[in-house]
C-alpha positions in Angstrom: 16.3 -2.0 -8.3 17.6 0.8 -6.1 16.9 0.4 -2.4 16.3 3.1 0.1 16.3 1.3 3.5 15.5 3.2 6.7 14.9 2.1 10.3 12.6 3.3 13.0 13.6 2.2 16.5 16.0 -0.3 14.9 19.5 -0.2 13.6 19.6 -1.4 10.0 22.4 -3.9 10.4 24.4 -5.2 7.4 22.5 -8.6 7.9 19.1 -6.9 7.7 20.2 -4.8 4.7 21.4 -8.0 2.9 18.2 -9.9 3.7 16.0 -7.1 2.4 18.0 -6.6 -0.8 18.1 -10.4 -1.5 14.5 -11.1 -0.7 12.9 -8.0 -2.2 15.5 -8.2 -5.0 13.6 -11.3 -6.2 10.9 -8.9 -7.4 13.4 -7.4 -9.9 11.9 -9.6 -12.6 8.8 -7.5 -12.5 10.3 -4.0 -12.6 12.5 -1.8 -14.8 16.2 -1.8 -13.5 16.1 1.8 -12.3 13.0 1.2 -10.1 13.2 2.8 -6.6 12.1 0.7 -3.6 11.5 2.4 -0.3 11.8 0.1 2.7 11.1 1.0 6.3 12.0 -1.4 9.0 10.6 -0.7 12.5 10.1 -2.2 15.9 6.8 -1.4 17.8 6.8 -2.6 21.3 8.9 -5.7 21.9 7.4 -8.3 19.6 6.2 -6.3 16.6 8.8 -6.4 13.9 7.3 -4.4 11.0 8.5 -3.9 7.4 6.8 -1.4 4.9 7.7 -1.6 1.2 6.6 1.0 -1.2 7.4 0.8 -4.9 6.2 3.9 -6.8 5.7 3.2 -10.5 4.2 5.5 -13.1 0.5 5.9 -12.4 0.5 3.5 -9.4 2.0 2.6 -6.1 2.7 -1.0 -5.1 2.8 -1.3 -1.3 2.8 -3.9 1.4 3.5 -4.0 5.1 3.9 -7.0 7.3 4.2 -7.4 11.1 5.4 -10.5 12.9 7.6 -11.2 15.9 10.6 -11.8 13.7 11.9 -9.2 11.2 13.2 -11.9 8.8 9.8 -13.5 8.7 8.2 -10.1 8.0 10.7 -9.6 5.1 9.7 -13.0 3.6 6.0 -12.3 4.0 6.2 -8.8 2.4 8.0 -10.2 -0.6 5.4 -13.0 -1.1 2.6 -10.4 -0.8 4.0 -8.1 -3.4 4.6 -11.0 -5.8 1.0 -12.1 -5.4 -0.2 -8.5 -6.0 2.0 -8.3 -9.1 0.5 -11.5 -10.6 -3.1 -10.8 -9.5 -3.4 -7.3 -10.6 -1.1 -7.3 -13.7 -3.7 -6.3 -16.1 -4.9 -3.5 -13.9 -1.5 -2.0 -13.0 0.2 -2.3 -16.3 -1.5 -0.2 -19.0 0.5 -1.3 -22.1 0.3 2.2 -23.6 1.2 4.3 -20.6 2.9 2.4 -17.7 4.8 -0.4 -19.4 8.1 1.5 -19.1 8.0 1.0 -15.3 8.0 -2.8 -15.6 10.2 -5.5 -17.0 9.3 -6.5 -20.6 8.9 -10.2 -19.6 6.4 -9.2 -16.9 4.4 -7.0 -19.3 4.3 -9.7 -22.0 3.4 -12.6 -19.7 -0.2 -13.4 -18.9 -1.2 -14.3 -15.4 -4.5 -15.9 -14.4 -6.9 -13.5 -12.9 -8.6 -15.9 -10.5 -10.0 -13.2 -8.2 -11.3 -10.6 -10.6 -12.6 -7.5 -8.8 -16.4 -7.3 -9.2 -18.5 -4.4 -7.9 -21.7 -6.1 -6.6 -23.5 -3.1 -5.0 -23.7 0.6 -5.7 -25.1 3.3 -3.5 -25.9 6.9 -4.1 -26.4 9.5 -1.4 -26.3 13.2 -0.9 -23.4 15.0 0.6 -24.2 17.4 3.4 -21.2 19.5 4.4 -19.8 18.6 7.8 -16.6 18.9 9.8 -14.2 15.9 9.9 -15.0 15.4 13.6 -18.7 15.2 12.9 -18.0 12.7 10.1 -16.2 10.5 12.6 -19.2 10.6 14.9 -21.5 9.7 12.0 -19.2 6.9 11.0 -19.3 5.5 14.5 -23.1 5.8 14.6 -23.3 3.8 11.4 -20.8 1.2 12.6 -18.6 1.6 9.5 -14.8 1.7 9.1 -14.8 4.8 6.9 -17.1 7.6 5.9 -17.2 9.8 2.8 -18.4 13.4 3.3 -18.1 16.9 2.0 -15.8 18.9 4.2 -17.5 22.1 5.4 -14.2 24.0 5.6 -12.8 23.1 2.1 -16.0 22.1 0.2 -13.9 19.0 -1.0 -15.0 15.4 -0.8 -13.0 13.8 2.1 -12.9 10.4 3.8 -12.4 9.7 7.5 -11.4 6.2 8.5 -10.9 4.2 11.7 -7.3 3.4 12.6 -5.8 1.0 15.1 -5.7 2.2 18.7 -9.1 3.9 18.4 -7.7 6.8 16.3 -9.0 8.2 13.1 -7.5 9.2 9.8 -8.6 11.8 7.2 -8.0 11.6 3.5 -8.2 14.8 1.5 -7.6 15.5 -2.2 -4.2 17.0 -3.1 -4.5 20.3 -4.9 
């Protein structure tokens, strides 16, 4: 695995770098040797030590972020989370015909129990009326939801607005 480690509001000390490489390096058993791992360490306020790990693989992105009051605890937690994701979603993220080159052969060949299979239990259909993202945010708030799907009046594309921490909003648009 190749690590790209960056810091925001924190110096990436040799000790932190070693901790990340050793802990996240345990995931090497799941990935091909040339897999790139993007790691961002950051400090938000005094007691929010955050790590974000993104592992792009063909056809998917494996990602986790953890926040605690200790960076080393955050590193431990993010490794555990990604390992659980790899076991839980193995059949969904590894398509033996297309994506198996991104993963270690032992991981692709091994079967993991799928104890929490994803099941869609409800389906809804509704019409899209074109609206601006700000109007979609208002509609989302009126409905009491965390996200809202709408047709953007400016681009005529299907977009999603969502509620973020700190009473802010995000917009998801398709990439052209």
